[in-house]
N, C-alpha and C positions, 0 to 999 in steps of 0.2 A: 587259592584266591584268584580273582579275575579282575581285569581292567574294565570290564563291562559295568554299566550301571546295574546295581543289584536291587531287585524289588522283592520285598517279603509280602506275600499276599495271604491274608487271613480271611478265610471264607471262600469255598470253591463250590457253591451251589450253581444254579442256573446261570446267574450273572457273573459270579466270581470266576468260575471255570473258563467262561468265554473270554473274560478280560485277561486272565492269566495266559491263555493261548495266544492272544494278540500281543502281549508283552513279549512272549517267546519269539513270535514271528517278526517282531521289530528288532530282534537281536539282543534283547536285554537278558540278564541272568535272573531267573525266577525261582524263589523258594516259597513253597506253599504249605498251608496247614488248613485242615478242616476238622471239625469236631467228629464227624464221621469220616474216617480215613479213606474208606472206599470210594468216596466221591472225588478225592484228590489224587488217588493213585493213577488214573489214566493220563495225567499230566506228566508223569515220570517218563513215558514213552516219547514225549515231545521235548524232553530236555529239562523239565523242572525237577528241583530237589524237593521231595515230599518229606516234610518234617513230622515228627510224632508230637511235638508240642509247639505252642505259639512262640516261645522264646527261641527255639531252634530255627523257626521260620524267619524270624527277623534279625537273627545274629548276623552282623556285618552289613545289613541292608542300608542302602542310601535312601531308599524310599519305602515306607510301609504303606500298603494299600488294604483297607478293611472294606469287605463287602459281605456283611452278615445279616441276620434277620432283623434285628432291631437294636436300639440303644443299649439295653442291658447286656446283649450278647457281645456287642463291641467292647463295652466297658470290661466285661469279664475276660475277654480274649486279650485285651491290652494289658490288663493287670497281670495276667499269666505270662505275658510276653516281656514284662519289665526287665528281667535279667539279661535279655538279649538286645534290648534297644541301644542304639548308638546315639549319644548326645550330638545334636546338630542334624540328625536325619530328618527327613520330611515325612509327614504323615498325611496321606490323601485319604480322607474319611468319606467313602462313597455310599455307605449304608443310609437308607432313608430313616431318619430318626426325628424325634420331636425337637423343637427349638430349645427346650430346657435341657435336653440330652446333649445338645451341641455344647452348651456352656460347661457341662460336667466333663465332657470329653476333652474340651479345650484345656481344662484345668489339669487333666492327666498329662496332656502334652507339655504344659509348662513345667510340671513336676519332673519330667524326664528330659527337658531341654530339646523337645522336638518342635520343628516348624509345622504349625497346624493348618491344614487346608480343608475346609468344609467344602466337599466336592461330590454331592449326589449326582446321579445321571438320570437322564430321560431316555427311555427306550426299554424294550423287552428283549427276549432271548435272541430273536433274529438280528436286530441291529447290534446287539452285543457281540454276536458271533462274527459279524462282518466288520467290527471296529467302527461302527457308524453311530454310536451313542452321542448324545449332546451332554457334555459335562457342564454343570452349573457350579461355579467355583468362587470361593472367597478365601483370600490368604495373602501373606506378605509378598510384596513385589520382589524383594531380594532373593527369595528362594525359588522363584518361578522357573528359572532356567533349569534347575535340578528336576523339577517335576514335569516340565514340558514334554520329555520323551515319553513319560507314562501316560499323560493326558492325550497326547497325539496318537499313541498306539491304541487306546481303547475307544477314542471318540473322533467323530467327523469335525466337531468344533467345540471350543470351550467358550462359555459365556461367563465372563468375570463380573461379579456383583459387589466386590468390595475388597479391601486390603486386610480386614480383620476376620479370620475364620471363626473366632469365638463369638462374633456377632450373630451367627446363624443366618446371614443374608442369603446365602445359596440355598440353605434348607428351607427358608421361608419361601423362596421363589419355587422350589420344588413341590412344596405342599400346595401352592396355588395351582401349579400346572397339574398336579395329580388330581386336585379336586374336579377339574374339568374332565380329565381322562376317565376317572372312576364314575362320574355322572353320566358320561356318554356310554360307557359300558353297561351300566344298569338300565339306561333308557333303551338301548338296543335290545336287551334281554326282555324288558317289559313289552315292547312292541311286538316281539316274536310270540311272547306268551299270550298277549291279547289276540293276536292273529289266530293262534291255535284255538283259543277259547271261543272265538266267534266264527271259526270255520272260514277264515280269510286266507288265501294263498299269499304267503309273504312276498312272492314275486310281484304281485299286484301292487303292494305297498312300495316296493323298490321302483316300480314303473311310475307310480304317482310322483315321487319326489326326484326322479332321475334328471340330472343336469341342472337342477335348481339349487338355491342357497341352502336348502335343507338336506341335500345329498351329501354324503360323507364316505370317503374311502374306508375310514375306520369302521363305520357302521356295517358295510359289506363284509369287511374282514372278520369282525367278530360274529356276525350273524352266520357266516359260512361255517365257522367252527361248530356252532350249535346244530345247524341244519345238516351238516355233513358228518356229524359225530366225530370230530377231530379235536376233542378237548384235551387230549393227551398225546405227547407231552405238552406241558403248558409253556406258553411264552411268558406268562406272569400268573402265578397261582392264586387261587381264591384266598387262601389263608394270608398270603402277603398283601393282597388288596384289602382284606379285612383290617389288617394291622395298620396300613397306610390311611384308610378311611377313618379309623379311630383317631389317629394322629391329627388329621385334618379337623375333625370335630372338636378335639381337645384344644387345638390352637385357636379355633374360632372362639370357644367359650372363654379361654384365658384373655382374649383381647375384646370381649364384649360383642361378639358377632354371633348370631344364631344361624346356623347352617342346617336348615331342615332337610334339604336334599342329601347333603353328605351324611347326616345321621340316619336317614332312611336307607341310604346306600350301605352304610356300615352294617345295619341290621340285616340287610339282604345277603351280604357277603357271609356274615356269621351264620345265617340260616342255611345257606347253601353248604357251607363247610360242615355244619352239624348233620346234614343229610348225606354226607359221604362224598362231597364234591371238592373238599379242600385242596387236593393235590392236582385238580384239573385247572385248565385255563380260567381266568377270571370271568370269561364269558359264561361260564357255568352258573353264574349268579342267576341266570334264566330259571333254573330249577327252584329258586326261592319263591317263585310265583305260584307254585303248585302245592298240594296237600302234603301231609306227612309222608306219603309214599311218592317220591319224585317220578313224574311221568314226562315223557318227551315225545 
């Protein structure tokens, strides 16, 4: 046993592994689990305990951090972890899920006596690796001191949006933010695709908007990935973007808002994934603009 704050991390993909490394660098005791163990094993060399099962990863943990693909994956992992959960521990739920999933996950927290923090993050692989994510959080004030070392290790700042994690306030904010990010990603891809189709040098487009209100560092960053064929490894994969886009569309429909751009964006991500670009950076939605045989 250790006097260090112990964190059980469920999910060590692109984001989860980076967050786990920053927890280790902050001097916390870290126990990790991933469905595909090989993705978790490199963390052992950095001091993490790699568990074979979710319940082993959370056993004795003061804080449980979940960073998995979607709501059902989180629910399944936490149910599998039930035997190892300590009553009174805090659960920092950082997976991007739908608002309805938050309510279901919060109920699991109540069943096991956990303090529930709805805490999705803004940022991709690079800021995750640098510990510069923005954490969007909602949860009880009384337990925030316990989760503060975790949030400070993985993020540059924490934006609190409420005291009740089950309300989904942080997830709602994340979906709004992601709606803008995904729309900008698809717009960048379409501008590049149209440039190619019309025989326009993309650099001329960049020159036209340079320094003005339409210029964006994000546009240049995503365009460079396509133009320089640097889509792997991804900062944020097409398949994950497709999942998030569907969550945004669903949230809009459930609340009486028609999100045409988000729906079209979801279709583009799905089409790019179907054409073999699912594991590439989400900028690869660019390929959805072309025929059945992707061309670049």
